[in-house]
C-alpha positions as CSV (number, residue, x, y, z in Angstrom):
1,M,3.9,148.9,95.3
2,S,6.1,147.6,98.1
3,A,6.3,149.6,101.5
4,R,9.9,149.8,102.7
5,P,10.2,149.8,106.2
6,K,11.8,152.5,107.9
7,Q,15.1,152.5,108.4
8,R,16.6,153.6,111.8
9,H,19.7,154.2,113.1
10,P,22.3,151.7,113.8
11,A,23.2,152.8,117.4
12,L,19.1,152.5,118.2
13,R,19.0,149.3,116.9
14,L,21.9,148.1,119.1
15,I,20.6,149.9,121.9
16,Q,17.4,148.0,121.3
17,L,18.7,144.7,120.5
18,G,21.1,145.0,123.7
19,G,17.6,145.8,125.7
20,G,16.0,142.7,124.2
21,V,19.0,140.3,125.4
22,L,18.5,141.9,128.9
23,L,14.7,141.0,129.0
24,I,15.9,137.5,127.7
25,V,18.0,137.2,130.5
26,G,16.1,139.2,133.3
27,A,13.3,136.6,132.4
28,G,15.5,133.9,133.2
29,I,16.1,135.1,136.7
30,V,12.7,136.3,137.3
31,A,11.2,132.8,136.2
32,P,11.8,131.1,139.6
33,L,9.5,133.9,141.4
34,P,5.9,133.1,141.6
35,G,3.7,134.7,138.9
36,P,4.0,134.8,135.1
37,G,6.5,137.6,135.2
38,G,9.3,135.9,133.4
39,I,6.9,135.0,130.4
40,F,6.2,138.4,129.4
41,L,9.9,139.5,129.8
42,F,10.7,136.8,127.6
43,A,8.1,137.6,124.9
44,G,9.2,141.5,124.8
45,G,12.8,140.4,124.8
46,L,11.8,138.1,122.1
47,V,10.2,140.7,119.9
48,L,13.1,143.4,120.4
49,V,15.8,141.0,119.3
50,L,13.7,139.7,116.1
51,R,13.0,143.1,115.0
52,N,16.6,143.9,115.4
53,S,18.8,141.2,114.1
54,R,19.0,139.3,110.8
55,T,20.6,136.3,112.2
56,A,17.7,135.6,115.0
57,Q,15.5,136.2,112.4
58,V,16.8,133.6,110.4
59,H,17.2,131.2,113.3
60,F,13.7,132.0,114.3
61,V,12.7,130.9,110.5
62,R,14.5,127.5,111.0
63,L,12.7,126.8,114.1
64,K,9.5,127.6,112.8
65,R,10.3,125.0,109.9
66,R,11.2,122.3,112.0
67,W,8.0,123.2,114.9
68,P,5.3,124.8,112.8
69,R,2.8,124.8,115.2
70,T,4.7,126.1,117.8
71,G,6.1,129.1,115.2
72,A,2.5,130.0,114.4
73,L,1.6,130.2,117.8
74,V,4.9,132.4,118.7
75,D,3.8,134.5,115.8
76,R,0.3,135.1,116.5
77,A,1.4,136.3,119.9
78,M,3.9,138.3,119.0
79,R,1.1,139.8,116.4
80,R,3.4,139.8,113.3
81,R,2.2,141.5,110.4
82,S,3.6,138.6,108.1
83,A,1.4,136.0,110.4
84,L,-1.6,138.1,110.1
85,R,-1.2,138.4,106.4
86,R,-0.7,134.7,106.2
87,H,-3.8,134.0,108.4
88,A,-5.7,136.2,106.3
89,R,-5.0,134.5,103.1
90,D,-5.1,130.9,104.6
91,K,-8.8,132.1,105.7
92,A,-9.7,133.2,102.5
93,A,-8.5,130.2,100.9
94,R,-10.5,127.9,103.1
95,S,-13.8,129.9,102.5
96,R,-13.6,129.5,98.5
């Protein structure tokens, strides 16, 4: 039995997508300041954009195929459920 993700209202999706874009733009503005603030803004924006944009998800998958090590690192940092399942499956396969 597959669990379908809960559908959100389209207006909420657009608000979250816009917020993610603003966080990514804000990361570029904050980046020259001392400290790691820009990294956290970018990561938060990336999470919001990837959760709310099918186009962004497709581009992200293409980038992961091209650079698998970097894609795996980003998945792990974002604690994506698919990455956690894949990691558990790979770990079980290695232990056999």
